[in-house]
C-alpha positions in Angstrom: 0.0 0.0 0.0 2.9 2.4 0.7 3.9 2.1 -3.0 0.6 3.3 -4.3 0.7 6.8 -5.9 -3.0 7.2 -6.5 -5.9 6.2 -4.2 -8.6 6.6 -6.9 -8.2 6.6 -10.6 -10.3 6.5 -13.7 -9.2 4.0 -16.4 -10.3 4.8 -19.9 -10.3 1.8 -22.3 -11.2 2.0 -26.0 -13.9 -0.3 -27.2 -11.6 -1.5 -30.0 -9.3 -3.0 -27.4 -12.1 -5.4 -26.4 -12.3 -6.8 -30.0 -8.8 -8.3 -29.7 -7.6 -9.5 -33.1 -11.1 -9.2 -34.5 -12.2 -6.2 -36.6 -15.2 -5.7 -34.4 -17.3 -7.3 -31.6 -16.2 -8.7 -28.2 -13.3 -11.1 -27.7 -13.6 -12.8 -24.3 -9.9 -13.6 -24.2 -9.0 -9.9 -24.7 -11.4 -8.8 -22.0 -10.0 -11.4 -19.6 -6.5 -10.1 -20.2 -7.5 -6.5 -19.4 -9.6 -7.6 -16.5 -6.6 -9.2 -14.9 -4.7 -6.0 -15.3 -7.5 -4.0 -13.7 -7.8 -6.6 -10.9 -4.1 -6.1 -10.1 -4.7 -2.4 -9.6 -7.6 -3.0 -7.3 -5.6 -5.6 -5.3 -3.0 -2.9 -4.7 -5.6 -0.8 -2.9 -6.5 1.6 -5.6 -10.2 2.6 -6.1 -11.1 2.2 -9.8 -13.6 3.9 -12.0 -13.8 2.5 -15.5 -15.1 4.1 -18.7 -15.1 2.0 -21.9 -15.7 3.2 -25.5 -18.1 1.5 -27.9 -16.2 1.7 -31.2 -15.9 -2.1 -31.4 -19.7 -2.3 -31.8 -20.9 1.1 -33.1 -19.4 4.6 -33.4 -21.9 7.4 -33.5 -19.7 9.8 -35.5 -19.1 7.1 -38.2 -22.9 6.5 -38.4 -23.5 10.2 -38.7 -20.9 10.5 -41.5 -22.8 7.8 -43.4 -26.1 9.8 -43.3 -27.6 8.9 -39.9 -29.0 11.6 -37.7 -26.1 12.5 -35.4 -28.0 12.4 -32.1 -29.6 9.1 -33.1 -26.3 7.6 -34.0 -24.7 8.8 -30.7 -27.5 7.2 -28.7 -26.7 3.9 -30.5 -23.0 4.4 -29.6 -24.0 4.9 -25.9 -25.9 1.6 -26.0 -22.7 -0.1 -27.3 -20.8 1.2 -24.3 -23.3 -0.5 -22.0 -22.8 -3.8 -23.8 -19.1 -3.5 -23.3 -19.6 -2.5 -19.7 -21.6 -5.6 -19.0 -19.0 -7.8 -20.7 -16.2 -6.4 -18.7 -18.3 -6.6 -15.5 -18.7 -10.4 -16.1 -15.0 -10.8 -16.6 -13.9 -8.7 -13.7 -16.1 -10.6 -11.3 -14.7 -13.9 -12.6 -11.3 -12.4 -11.7 -12.4 -11.6 -8.1 -13.5 -8.0 -8.3 -16.8 -6.6 -7.0 -18.3 -4.4 -9.6 -21.2 -2.1 -10.4 -22.3 -1.0 -13.9 -23.8 2.5 -13.7 -25.5 4.1 -16.8 -26.0 7.7 -17.6 -29.6 7.0 -18.6 -32.0 4.5 -17.0 -31.6 0.8 -17.8 -32.5 -0.5 -14.3 -33.1 -4.1 -15.5 -29.3 -4.5 -16.3 -27.5 -1.7 -14.4 -27.9 1.0 -11.8 -28.6 4.6 -12.8 -25.5 6.8 -12.3 -25.9 8.7 -9.0 -22.6 10.4 -7.9 -23.0 9.7 -4.2 -23.9 6.1 -4.8 -20.9 5.7 -7.1 -18.6 7.2 -4.4 -20.0 4.7 -1.8 -19.3 1.8 -4.2 -15.7 3.0 -4.6 -15.3 3.3 -0.8 -16.4 -0.3 -0.5 -13.8 -1.4 -3.0 -16.0 -2.0 -5.9 -15.0 -1.2 -9.5 -17.5 1.3 -10.9 -18.1 0.9 -14.6 -19.6 4.1 -16.0 -21.5 3.4 -19.2 -23.6 5.3 -21.7 -21.2 8.2 -21.9 -22.6 11.4 -20.5 -26.1 10.4 -21.5 -26.1 13.2 -24.2 -25.3 13.1 -27.9 -22.4 15.1 -29.3 -20.2 14.1 -26.3 -17.6 11.3 -26.6 -16.5 8.8 -24.0 -13.3 10.9 -23.7 -15.5 13.7 -22.4 -17.5 11.3 -20.2 -14.2 10.1 -18.7 -13.1 13.6 -17.7 -16.5 14.4 -16.4 -16.8 11.3 -14.2 -13.2 11.6 -13.0 -13.9 15.1 -11.8 -17.3 14.2 -10.3 -15.8 11.2 -8.4 -12.7 13.0 -7.3 -10.3 10.7 -9.2 -6.6 11.8 -8.9 -5.8 10.9 -12.5 -7.1 9.5 -15.8 -5.1 6.5 -16.9 -5.7 6.3 -20.7 -4.9 2.7 -21.8 -3.8 2.7 -25.5 -2.0 0.4 -28.0 1.1 2.7 -28.0 3.5 3.5 -25.2 2.7 7.2 -24.9 2.0 10.4 -26.9 4.1 11.1 -30.0 4.5 14.1 -32.3 3.2 11.9 -35.1 1.8 8.4 -35.6 4.7 6.0 -34.5 3.1 3.2 -36.5 3.4 5.2 -39.8 6.6 7.2 -39.1 9.9 5.7 -37.8 11.2 9.1 -36.8 8.2 9.8 -34.5 9.3 11.4 -31.2 7.7 10.4 -27.9 6.9 12.9 -25.2 7.6 12.1 -21.6 5.4 15.0 -20.5 3.2 17.4 -22.4 1.1 20.4 -21.3 -2.6 20.5 -21.8 -2.2 23.5 -24.1 0.4 21.7 -26.3 -1.9 18.7 -26.6 -4.6 21.0 -27.8 -2.6 23.2 -30.1 -0.6 20.4 -31.7 -3.6 18.1 -31.9 -1.7 15.2 -30.4 -4.7 12.9 -30.2 -4.5 12.4 -26.5 -8.3 12.9 -26.0 -10.8 15.2 -27.7 -10.6 18.9 -27.1 -13.5 19.1 -24.7 -12.0 16.4 -22.5 -8.6 18.0 -22.4 -10.0 21.4 -21.7 -12.0 20.1 -18.8 -8.9 18.4 -17.4 -6.9 21.6 -17.9 -9.4 23.7 -16.1 -9.4 21.4 -13.1 -5.7 20.4 -13.2 -6.5 16.7 -13.7 -3.5 14.7 -15.0 -3.9 12.3 -17.9 -1.4 9.4 -18.2 -1.2 7.7 -21.5 0.4 4.3 -21.5 0.5 0.9 -23.4 -2.1 -1.4 -22.0 -0.8 -4.4 -24.0 2.3 -4.7 -21.8 1.5 -6.9 -18.8 1.8 -5.1 -15.5 1.8 -1.6 -17.0 -1.5 -0.6 -15.4 -0.4 -1.5 -11.9 3.0 0.1 -12.4 1.4 3.4 -13.4 -0.9 3.3 -10.4 2.1 2.6 -8.1 3.8 5.8 -9.4 6.3 4.5 -11.9 6.7 7.0 -14.8 5.5 5.2 -17.9 4.2 6.6 -21.1 3.3 10.3 -21.3 1.8 12.5 -18.6 -0.4 15.4 -19.7 -0.5 18.1 -17.1 0.0 21.8 -16.2 2.4 24.1 -17.9 0.1 27.1 -18.5 
């Protein structure tokens, strides 16, 4: 416990990560792998809020680009995040974690409605709180939902789990000369459009001095190492 840097964090997972090697859908093996990583953070004494995207099932912006009404498409994307939340809940509980799925709009047959005080109580009891359905409003991404929930629930940092080991000045998959940042300010992330999170999410984090740590979730043990204070990936904070 004396190693732990954060007492409460929000972990942001992309929906695509849950698809594993598939192009879309849910891969139980991939979910189990990530659940074990999350469970290791919980076992270290860290309270965990989890927000998961829905891009492995449906992405509202893509639907809108193909002619759907944007609000309607976004609601469909929110439903996709609930499906992912339920899948991760099942896996986390099989890995020994108590959990609660909480949704931004009412789906009481499958999950609890999101109530801030109730969510805090779940966290204090050691339960992983999975916040699904985004903010409950169209035109807001799960990035924005992550920052909003992190601030509401007094998380000390957002741990953004990605497929690369930090933030680069350009896509490291496409460019061999891409340079990785150890730290970057909120303003730099916005001005250089570094793709950390969307601009609304970063602006909210900046206004409230909430650090965002971007790290590679595919390296075993990374999630726990970040929670314990080891400097991995890229930290977005301060500087203004």
